[in-house]
N, C-alpha and C positions, 0 to 999 in steps of 0.2 A: 386441254393440255395442262398437266400438273407439273409442279417443280420436280426435278429429278433428285429427290432426297430419300425416298423409301428404298430399302435394300431390294425389295421385289422388283421395283421399277428399274433400278440399275442393272439387276441381273438379266431381266428380259431384254433390255436395250443392248447390254453387252453381248448377248447371244447373237442378236441380229448384226451388230457391228463386226464381231469376229467373223461371222459367215461372209458378210459383204467384203471385208478386208481380204479374206482368203480368195474370194472370187476375183477381186481386183488384182491380187498378186499373181493369179493364174495367167493373165493376159501377157503376151510375150514380146510386145514391141519394145518396151524399155530394156528388157534383158538383151534382146537382139542388138539394139543400138549400143549397149554397153560393151558387148563382146567386140563389136566393130571398132569402138573407140579404143579399147585395149590393144587390139591388133595394130592400129595405126600408131599408137603411142610407142609400142615396141619397135615398129618399123622406123621411127624417126630417131631412135637412140641406139648407138652402137656399143656403148660401154654397159656391161651387165648391171653393175650397181646403180649407175645413173638411170638407166631405163626402168629398173624395178621401182626406184623412188618416184619417178615421174608417173609410172603406171598406178602406184598406190594413191598418189595425190589426185590424179585425174579421175580414177574410179570412185574414190570417196566423195569428191566434189560432185560428180554426176549423180550419185545416190542421194546426196543431200539436196541437190536441186530438184530431183523427182519428189522427194519427201515434202519439200517446201511447196511445190506446186499442188500436190494432193491436198495439203492442209489449207492452202489458199482457196482452192476450188470448193472444198467442203465448207469452209467458213462463208464464202461468197454465196453458195447455193442455199445454205442455212439462212442467211440474212434475207435473201429474196423470198424464200418460203415463209419466213416469219413476218416480214414487213409488207409484202406485196400480194401474196396469194391469199384470197378470201374464200376459197372453196371449202365447204364443210369437211370435217375430219374424215369421216368414213368414205365419202365419194373420192376424196383425194387419195386415200390409200388404195381404193379400187383402181383408180387410174394409174397409180404408180406400179401396182402389181401387174396390171395389164401391160404396161411398158416393159417391165422386167421379163414377163413371159414372151413378149414379141421379140425382145432382144435375144433371148435364149433361142427362140425359133430361128432367127436370122443367122445366129452363129452355127446352128445345126445345119442350115441349108448351105452355108459357105463351106462347112466341113464336108458335107456330102458331095459338094461340087468339086473341090480340089483335094480332098483327102488330107487336109491339114498341111499342105506344102507351102502355102504362101501366108504372108502377114495380112491382117484384115484392114488394111488402109489403102487409099488410092496410090497407084504407082508413083505419081509425081511427088506425093508427100514422103513416101518411103525413100525415094532417091534424094530428096532434099535433106532428110535427116542423116542418111548415110554420107552425103557429101559434107555435111557439117562435122561429122566425126573426123574427117581428114584435116579440117581447119581448126579444130579445137586444140590449141597448143598450150593453153594455160589452165590453171584450176578454175579461174573465173569463167572461161569459155565452156569448160566441162560442166560447171554448175548451171550455166544458161542452157546448155544442151539437155541436161536432165529435166529442166523446167519445161522446155519446148516439147520434149518427148511425152511428159506427163499430160500436157495439153492435147497432144495429137491422139492420145488414147481415149479422149473424152467420149466419142460416139459409142464405145464399147463398155466403158466403165460408168456411163451416165446412170444406169439403173441402180447398181449398188450405192453409188454416190448419193443419189436422190433418196434412197431408203434411209441412209444415215442422216442426211440433212433434215428429212421430215421428222425423224426422232428427236433431233436437237433443237427444234423450233422452241421459241420462248426466250425469256430474259437470259442473257449470258450469265454463266456462273462457272465455278471451278469444275463441277461435275461434267458439264457440257464440254468444257475445254479439254478435260482429261479423255473423254470419249472420242472427241475429234482427233486428238493426238494418237490415241490407240489405233484408230482406223488408219491414219496415215502411216503409222509405224508398221502395221501388219501388211498394208498394201505395198510398201516399199522394202519390206524385209528381204525378198530375194535379191534385190540390188545390193544391199549392204553385205549380205552373205557372199555374193559373187565378188564384190569389191575386196572383201577380206581375203577371199581365196586367191584373187589376183595379186594382192599385196604380199601374200605368203609364198608366192612363187609357183602357184599351180598353172599348168599349161592352159592357155586360152583355148587351144584346139580341143583339148579334152573336155573342157566345160561346154564348148559349142557342140561337140558330138553328143553329149548327154542331152542338151536341150533339143537337138534335132531328133534324137531317138525317142524323146518323150513328147514331141510336139502334138501328135494326134491325141494322145491321152489328155493333155492339158486343155486342148480345144474342146474335146468332147465333154470333159468334166466341167468346164466353164459353162457350156450350154445347158447341161443338165442341172448344174448348181444354181444357175439363174432361175430356172423353172421352179426348183424346190424352194429357193429363198422367196420367190414371189408368192407361192402358195402359203408359205409360213407367215409372212408379214400380213397377208390378206386374212388369214385365220386369226392372227393376234389382234390386228388393229382395224380391219375392214369389216369383219363379220360379228365381232363380239361387243362387249360393253366397255372396252378399253377407252380411257380418256384421250388417247391419241387418235 
């Protein structure tokens, strides 16, 4: 593992981080919970100006909560891989690539079974998150809901998160911090865009219809993207002479 100072090193890592962040952003649980949160916020407020202001605050707080949880998860996993994992570099990348490929296969099997109609989490967890949307009446509660939702996605975003964490192993520095924040920003970008659209007065029903109409494409592209990313990192770090 070399310091991340050479432009070629940073470019290679940035390519993996951007791909991993885009795959993370493809998963739909956080977006689904945000649209539910927005609908409940609107339902609790009768005055147009008032409910629009409440909606903007709640949606922004939720997006920031998700961003914060992604950053904390990435930092925590990076620390664990740096301090506790002693597996040699190439075998570690082979194992991570295998995990990514298996996750992609699992997503494909779920897609094949239900055609993309359901969320990829246990029913009890989904019901808990949706119930919390009804009770999140303040920006702080919306922030906490965003963090919990980010944690609930972990089984499906574990592979891209591990890829990024494995790349960031080593002594902390500004380059690693910037890459971690880049990943968190890309992964949570759909939430910030959706929050901005809600704050601008876009109808939640229209946003939800778009998500529903593209659900199958997003699930299928997530599965195939995980497989492609797994092969890509394996070729870069598991099969060549890379210091990672």
